[in-house]
NUGULUM-867333 format. One record per residue (C-alpha): residue in three letters; residue number from 1; z, y, x. Coordinates in Angstrom, 1 decimal. Layout:
NUGULUM-867333
<site><residu>ALA</residu><num>NUM</num><up>Z</up><north>Y</north><east>X</east></site>
...
//
This chain:
NUGULUM-867333
<site><residu>UNK</residu><num>1</num><up>-16.7</up><north>12.0</north><east>12.5</east></site>
<site><residu>UNK</residu><num>2</num><up>-15.8</up><north>15.6</north><east>13.1</east></site>
<site><residu>UNK</residu><num>3</num><up>-14.6</up><north>16.8</north><east>16.4</east></site>
<site><residu>UNK</residu><num>4</num><up>-11.0</up><north>16.5</north><east>17.2</east></site>
<site><residu>UNK</residu><num>5</num><up>-9.6</up><north>20.1</north><east>17.5</east></site>
<site><residu>UNK</residu><num>6</num><up>-6.8</up><north>19.2</north><east>19.8</east></site>
<site><residu>UNK</residu><num>7</num><up>-3.7</up><north>17.1</north><east>19.2</east></site>
<site><residu>UNK</residu><num>8</num><up>-3.8</up><north>13.3</north><east>19.2</east></site>
<site><residu>UNK</residu><num>9</num><up>-7.0</up><north>11.3</north><east>19.2</east></site>
<site><residu>UNK</residu><num>10</num><up>-7.8</up><north>9.6</north><east>16.0</east></site>
<site><residu>UNK</residu><num>11</num><up>-6.2</up><north>6.1</north><east>15.4</east></site>
<site><residu>UNK</residu><num>12</num><up>-9.5</up><north>4.7</north><east>14.1</east></site>
<site><residu>UNK</residu><num>13</num><up>-12.9</up><north>5.2</north><east>15.6</east></site>
<site><residu>UNK</residu><num>14</num><up>-14.9</up><north>3.7</north><east>12.8</east></site>
<site><residu>UNK</residu><num>15</num><up>-14.4</up><north>3.2</north><east>9.0</east></site>
<site><residu>UNK</residu><num>16</num><up>-14.8</up><north>-0.5</north><east>9.5</east></site>
<site><residu>UNK</residu><num>17</num><up>-11.9</up><north>-0.7</north><east>11.9</east></site>
<site><residu>UNK</residu><num>18</num><up>-9.8</up><north>1.2</north><east>9.4</east></site>
<site><residu>UNK</residu><num>19</num><up>-10.9</up><north>-1.0</north><east>6.5</east></site>
<site><residu>UNK</residu><num>20</num><up>-9.9</up><north>-4.2</north><east>8.4</east></site>
<site><residu>UNK</residu><num>21</num><up>-6.3</up><north>-2.8</north><east>8.8</east></site>
<site><residu>UNK</residu><num>22</num><up>-6.3</up><north>-1.6</north><east>5.2</east></site>
<site><residu>UNK</residu><num>23</num><up>-7.3</up><north>-5.1</north><east>4.0</east></site>
<site><residu>UNK</residu><num>24</num><up>-4.6</up><north>-6.6</north><east>6.2</east></site>
<site><residu>UNK</residu><num>25</num><up>-2.0</up><north>-4.3</north><east>4.6</east></site>
<site><residu>UNK</residu><num>26</num><up>-2.9</up><north>-5.4</north><east>1.1</east></site>
<site><residu>UNK</residu><num>27</num><up>-3.0</up><north>-9.1</north><east>2.0</east></site>
<site><residu>UNK</residu><num>28</num><up>0.1</up><north>-9.3</north><east>4.2</east></site>
<site><residu>UNK</residu><num>29</num><up>2.5</up><north>-6.6</north><east>3.0</east></site>
<site><residu>UNK</residu><num>30</num><up>1.9</up><north>-6.3</north><east>-0.7</east></site>
<site><residu>UNK</residu><num>31</num><up>3.0</up><north>-9.8</north><east>-1.8</east></site>
<site><residu>UNK</residu><num>32</num><up>5.7</up><north>-10.9</north><east>-4.1</east></site>
<site><residu>UNK</residu><num>33</num><up>8.1</up><north>-13.1</north><east>-2.2</east></site>
<site><residu>UNK</residu><num>34</num><up>10.9</up><north>-15.4</north><east>-3.4</east></site>
<site><residu>UNK</residu><num>35</num><up>14.5</up><north>-14.3</north><east>-2.7</east></site>
<site><residu>UNK</residu><num>36</num><up>16.3</up><north>-17.0</north><east>-0.8</east></site>
<site><residu>UNK</residu><num>37</num><up>19.9</up><north>-17.9</north><east>-0.8</east></site>
<site><residu>UNK</residu><num>38</num><up>22.1</up><north>-18.4</north><east>2.3</east></site>
<site><residu>UNK</residu><num>39</num><up>20.7</up><north>-22.0</north><east>2.6</east></site>
<site><residu>UNK</residu><num>40</num><up>17.1</up><north>-20.9</north><east>2.4</east></site>
<site><residu>UNK</residu><num>41</num><up>16.6</up><north>-22.1</north><east>-1.1</east></site>
<site><residu>UNK</residu><num>42</num><up>14.8</up><north>-19.9</north><east>-3.7</east></site>
<site><residu>UNK</residu><num>43</num><up>17.2</up><north>-18.1</north><east>-6.0</east></site>
<site><residu>UNK</residu><num>44</num><up>16.6</up><north>-18.6</north><east>-9.8</east></site>
<site><residu>UNK</residu><num>45</num><up>18.1</up><north>-17.0</north><east>-12.8</east></site>
<site><residu>UNK</residu><num>46</num><up>20.3</up><north>-18.9</north><east>-15.3</east></site>
<site><residu>UNK</residu><num>47</num><up>17.0</up><north>-19.6</north><east>-17.2</east></site>
<site><residu>UNK</residu><num>48</num><up>15.4</up><north>-21.1</north><east>-14.1</east></site>
<site><residu>UNK</residu><num>49</num><up>13.1</up><north>-18.2</north><east>-13.4</east></site>
<site><residu>UNK</residu><num>50</num><up>12.6</up><north>-17.5</north><east>-9.7</east></site>
<site><residu>UNK</residu><num>51</num><up>14.0</up><north>-14.3</north><east>-8.4</east></site>
<site><residu>UNK</residu><num>52</num><up>11.4</up><north>-12.4</north><east>-6.4</east></site>
<site><residu>UNK</residu><num>53</num><up>11.1</up><north>-9.3</north><east>-4.2</east></site>
<site><residu>UNK</residu><num>54</num><up>8.3</up><north>-7.1</north><east>-5.2</east></site>
<site><residu>UNK</residu><num>55</num><up>6.3</up><north>-5.4</north><east>-2.4</east></site>
<site><residu>UNK</residu><num>56</num><up>4.0</up><north>-3.0</north><east>-4.3</east></site>
<site><residu>UNK</residu><num>57</num><up>1.3</up><north>-1.1</north><east>-2.4</east></site>
<site><residu>UNK</residu><num>58</num><up>2.2</up><north>2.5</north><east>-1.8</east></site>
<site><residu>UNK</residu><num>59</num><up>0.5</up><north>5.4</north><east>0.0</east></site>
<site><residu>UNK</residu><num>60</num><up>3.5</up><north>5.8</north><east>2.3</east></site>
<site><residu>UNK</residu><num>61</num><up>3.6</up><north>2.1</north><east>3.1</east></site>
<site><residu>UNK</residu><num>62</num><up>-0.1</up><north>2.0</north><east>3.8</east></site>
<site><residu>UNK</residu><num>63</num><up>0.2</up><north>5.1</north><east>6.1</east></site>
<site><residu>UNK</residu><num>64</num><up>3.0</up><north>3.5</north><east>8.1</east></site>
<site><residu>UNK</residu><num>65</num><up>1.1</up><north>0.2</north><east>8.3</east></site>
<site><residu>UNK</residu><num>66</num><up>-1.9</up><north>2.0</north><east>9.7</east></site>
<site><residu>UNK</residu><num>67</num><up>0.3</up><north>3.6</north><east>12.4</east></site>
<site><residu>UNK</residu><num>68</num><up>0.6</up><north>7.1</north><east>11.0</east></site>
<site><residu>UNK</residu><num>69</num><up>3.9</up><north>9.0</north><east>11.0</east></site>
<site><residu>UNK</residu><num>70</num><up>3.5</up><north>10.3</north><east>7.5</east></site>
<site><residu>UNK</residu><num>71</num><up>1.4</up><north>10.0</north><east>4.4</east></site>
<site><residu>UNK</residu><num>72</num><up>-0.3</up><north>13.3</north><east>5.0</east></site>
<site><residu>UNK</residu><num>73</num><up>-2.0</up><north>11.9</north><east>8.1</east></site>
<site><residu>UNK</residu><num>74</num><up>-3.9</up><north>9.3</north><east>6.0</east></site>
<site><residu>UNK</residu><num>75</num><up>-5.4</up><north>12.1</north><east>3.9</east></site>
<site><residu>UNK</residu><num>76</num><up>-6.7</up><north>13.9</north><east>7.0</east></site>
<site><residu>UNK</residu><num>77</num><up>-9.2</up><north>11.0</north><east>7.5</east></site>
<site><residu>UNK</residu><num>78</num><up>-10.9</up><north>12.2</north><east>4.3</east></site>
<site><residu>UNK</residu><num>79</num><up>-12.1</up><north>15.1</north><east>6.4</east></site>
<site><residu>UNK</residu><num>80</num><up>-13.6</up><north>12.9</north><east>9.1</east></site>
<site><residu>UNK</residu><num>81</num><up>-16.9</up><north>12.3</north><east>7.3</east></site>
<site><residu>UNK</residu><num>82</num><up>-18.2</up><north>10.6</north><east>4.2</east></site>
<site><residu>UNK</residu><num>83</num><up>-17.5</up><north>7.0</north><east>5.4</east></site>
<site><residu>UNK</residu><num>84</num><up>-13.9</up><north>7.6</north><east>6.3</east></site>
<site><residu>UNK</residu><num>85</num><up>-13.5</up><north>9.6</north><east>3.1</east></site>
<site><residu>UNK</residu><num>86</num><up>-14.7</up><north>6.6</north><east>1.0</east></site>
<site><residu>UNK</residu><num>87</num><up>-12.5</up><north>4.2</north><east>2.9</east></site>
<site><residu>UNK</residu><num>88</num><up>-9.4</up><north>6.2</north><east>2.3</east></site>
<site><residu>UNK</residu><num>89</num><up>-10.2</up><north>7.1</north><east>-1.3</east></site>
<site><residu>UNK</residu><num>90</num><up>-10.8</up><north>3.4</north><east>-2.2</east></site>
<site><residu>UNK</residu><num>91</num><up>-7.5</up><north>2.4</north><east>-0.6</east></site>
<site><residu>UNK</residu><num>92</num><up>-5.6</up><north>5.0</north><east>-2.5</east></site>
<site><residu>UNK</residu><num>93</num><up>-7.4</up><north>4.1</north><east>-5.7</east></site>
<site><residu>UNK</residu><num>94</num><up>-6.3</up><north>0.5</north><east>-5.2</east></site>
<site><residu>UNK</residu><num>95</num><up>-2.7</up><north>1.7</north><east>-5.0</east></site>
<site><residu>UNK</residu><num>96</num><up>-3.1</up><north>3.9</north><east>-8.1</east></site>
<site><residu>UNK</residu><num>97</num><up>-4.6</up><north>0.9</north><east>-10.0</east></site>
<site><residu>UNK</residu><num>98</num><up>-1.5</up><north>-1.2</north><east>-9.2</east></site>
<site><residu>UNK</residu><num>99</num><up>0.8</up><north>1.6</north><east>-10.4</east></site>
<site><residu>UNK</residu><num>100</num><up>-1.2</up><north>2.2</north><east>-13.5</east></site>
<site><residu>UNK</residu><num>101</num><up>-1.1</up><north>-1.5</north><east>-14.4</east></site>
<site><residu>UNK</residu><num>102</num><up>2.7</up><north>-1.5</north><east>-13.9</east></site>
<site><residu>UNK</residu><num>103</num><up>3.0</up><north>1.4</north><east>-16.3</east></site>
<site><residu>UNK</residu><num>104</num><up>0.8</up><north>-0.1</north><east>-19.0</east></site>
<site><residu>UNK</residu><num>105</num><up>2.4</up><north>-3.6</north><east>-18.8</east></site>
<site><residu>UNK</residu><num>106</num><up>5.9</up><north>-2.4</north><east>-19.5</east></site>
<site><residu>UNK</residu><num>107</num><up>7.0</up><north>-4.0</north><east>-16.3</east></site>
<site><residu>UNK</residu><num>108</num><up>8.1</up><north>-0.6</north><east>-14.9</east></site>
<site><residu>UNK</residu><num>109</num><up>11.3</up><north>1.2</north><east>-15.8</east></site>
<site><residu>UNK</residu><num>110</num><up>9.3</up><north>4.4</north><east>-15.5</east></site>
<site><residu>UNK</residu><num>111</num><up>7.0</up><north>3.2</north><east>-18.3</east></site>
<site><residu>UNK</residu><num>112</num><up>9.7</up><north>2.8</north><east>-20.8</east></site>
<site><residu>UNK</residu><num>113</num><up>9.2</up><north>4.8</north><east>-24.0</east></site>
<site><residu>UNK</residu><num>114</num><up>12.6</up><north>4.2</north><east>-25.4</east></site>
<site><residu>UNK</residu><num>115</num><up>15.0</up><north>7.0</north><east>-25.7</east></site>
//
């Protein structure tokens, strides 16, 4: 890891420590959860389809979960050596993969080709 040139000390000392927290983000925060009514029962549509809240992975969400104040901070770890670089790039690629799948599945409003 390169030397800290002032400012705060790094939040993560090793890539493995950072990877554990990244895995936790994807496992705990990026889940689809049912929307519940006031009685705690899952809401369903008139066709009986459960209403869910999507929690897609995002770079900003990952940055906040890792304890950074902004998404720029996560990119700074790319400069802390090859191992941190790979850890950060893989996490961002996982987020990009999710977004790309949403665009190609037609599940995203942004992917609509209708005019």
